[in-house]
C-alpha positions in Angstrom: -17.0 61.6 -86.8 -14.3 59.6 -88.3 -11.9 62.5 -88.1 -12.7 63.0 -84.6 -12.2 59.3 -83.7 -8.9 59.4 -85.6 -7.9 62.5 -83.7 -8.8 60.9 -80.4 -6.9 57.8 -81.3 -3.9 59.9 -82.2 -4.0 61.8 -78.9 -4.4 58.5 -77.0 -1.3 57.2 -78.8 0.6 60.4 -77.8 -0.5 60.2 -74.2 0.4 56.5 -74.1 3.8 57.4 -75.5 4.2 60.2 -72.9 3.1 57.8 -70.1 5.7 55.2 -71.3 8.4 58.0 -71.2 7.4 58.9 -67.7 7.4 55.3 -66.6 10.9 55.0 -68.1 12.0 58.2 -66.3 10.5 56.8 -63.0 12.3 53.5 -63.5 15.5 55.3 -64.3 15.1 57.5 -61.2 14.5 54.4 -59.1 17.6 52.7 -60.6 19.6 55.8 -60.0 18.6 55.8 -56.3 19.5 52.1 -56.0 22.8 52.9 -57.6 23.5 55.8 -55.2 22.6 53.5 -52.3 24.9 50.7 -53.6 27.7 53.3 -54.2 27.4 54.5 -50.6 27.6 51.0 -49.3 30.6 50.2 -51.5 32.3 53.4 -50.3 31.6 52.5 -46.7 33.1 49.0 -47.2 36.1 50.4 -49.1 36.7 52.8 -46.2 36.5 49.9 -43.7 38.9 47.9 -45.8 41.3 50.8 -46.0 41.1 51.4 -42.3 41.8 47.7 -41.6 44.7 47.7 -44.1 46.1 50.9 -42.6 46.1 49.2 -39.1 47.5 45.9 -40.4 50.2 47.2 -42.7 52.7 48.0 -40.0 52.2 44.6 -38.4 52.6 42.9 -41.8 55.6 45.0 -42.5 57.2 44.1 -39.2 56.5 40.4 -39.7 58.0 40.5 -43.2 61.1 42.3 -41.9 61.4 39.8 -39.1 61.1 36.9 -41.5 63.6 38.5 -43.9 66.1 39.0 -41.0 65.7 35.4 -39.9 66.1 34.1 -43.5 69.3 36.2 -43.8 70.6 34.9 -40.5 69.8 31.3 -41.5 71.6 31.8 -44.8 74.6 33.0 -42.9 74.6 29.8 -40.9 74.6 27.5 -43.9 78.4 27.5 -44.4 78.9 26.8 -40.7 76.4 24.0 -40.7 77.9 22.5 -43.8 81.3 22.5 -42.1 79.8 20.9 -39.0 78.0 18.3 -41.1 81.2 17.4 -42.9 83.0 17.2 -39.6 80.2 15.0 -38.1 80.2 12.8 -41.2 84.0 12.4 -41.0 83.8 11.6 -37.2 81.0 9.1 -37.9 83.0 7.4 -40.6 86.0 7.2 -38.3 83.9 5.9 -35.4 82.3 3.4 -37.7 85.7 2.1 -38.8 86.8 1.9 -35.1 83.6 0.0 -34.2 84.2 -2.4 -37.1 87.8 -3.1 -35.9 86.5 -3.5 -32.3 83.9 -6.0 -33.5 86.6 -7.9 -35.3 88.8 -7.9 -32.2 86.0 -8.9 -29.9 84.8 -11.7 -32.1 88.4 -13.0 -32.3 88.8 -12.6 -28.6 85.4 -14.3 -27.9 86.3 -17.2 -30.2 89.7 -17.5 -28.5 88.2 -17.6 -25.0 85.3 -19.9 -26.0 87.8 -22.4 -27.5 90.0 -22.1 -24.4 87.2 -22.7 -22.0 85.8 -25.6 -24.0 89.3 -27.2 -24.0 89.5 -26.7 -20.2 86.0 -28.1 -19.6 86.9 -31.2 -21.8 90.2 -31.4 -19.8 92.2 -30.9 -23.0 94.2 -28.0 -21.5 95.1 -26.8 -18.0 93.3 -23.7 -16.6 95.4 -20.6 -16.3 95.0 -17.8 -13.8 92.5 -15.9 -16.1 90.2 -18.8 -16.5 90.3 -19.6 -12.8 89.4 -16.0 -12.0 86.6 -16.1 -14.6 85.3 -19.4 -13.1 85.3 -17.8 -9.6 83.4 -14.7 -10.9 80.8 -16.9 -12.6 80.3 -19.0 -9.5 79.9 -16.0 -7.3 77.6 -14.0 -9.5 75.2 -16.5 -11.1 75.9 -20.1 -10.3 72.2 -20.9 -10.3 71.9 -20.0 -14.0 74.8 -22.3 -15.1 74.5 -25.9 -16.2 75.6 -28.3 -13.4 78.9 -29.4 -15.0 80.1 -25.8 -15.3 79.8 -24.9 -11.7 81.7 -28.0 -10.5 84.9 -27.7 -12.5 87.6 -29.5 -10.6 91.1 -28.3 -10.5 93.4 -29.5 -13.2 94.5 -33.1 -12.7 97.0 -34.4 -15.0 99.8 -32.8 -16.9 100.6 -31.4 -20.2 
């Protein structure tokens, strides 16, 4: 009986081993089916990407060509813009010098006329034709804004 039990135990072990192999084969078959499904999905996605790429490549190529042409055109304008910038800088420097000279002349002129008018108001000097014209202009245009003694300048009395 012991021999028979050993034989049955041996056969059980063999059947168990065969069952494990079949389970492994089944699992492998299931994994293979999953892999085939995943491969089909990936191929479908790859085909979609290739189709989209095929459609967009001409557009991308056209845009790149356009950008390249614009960059080339812009590069060709750089020397011209550099010349224009230099000319504008020179013109600005010249205009700035002229403006500085004009400010100097105007401040001297303003100081001269201010002094002259103060001397006339204080009756230290006779009015000349320019100050009389200036006084008439001031009286006509804005006499209400002037202090009372400026609007009432009498003619020059006295001599020099």
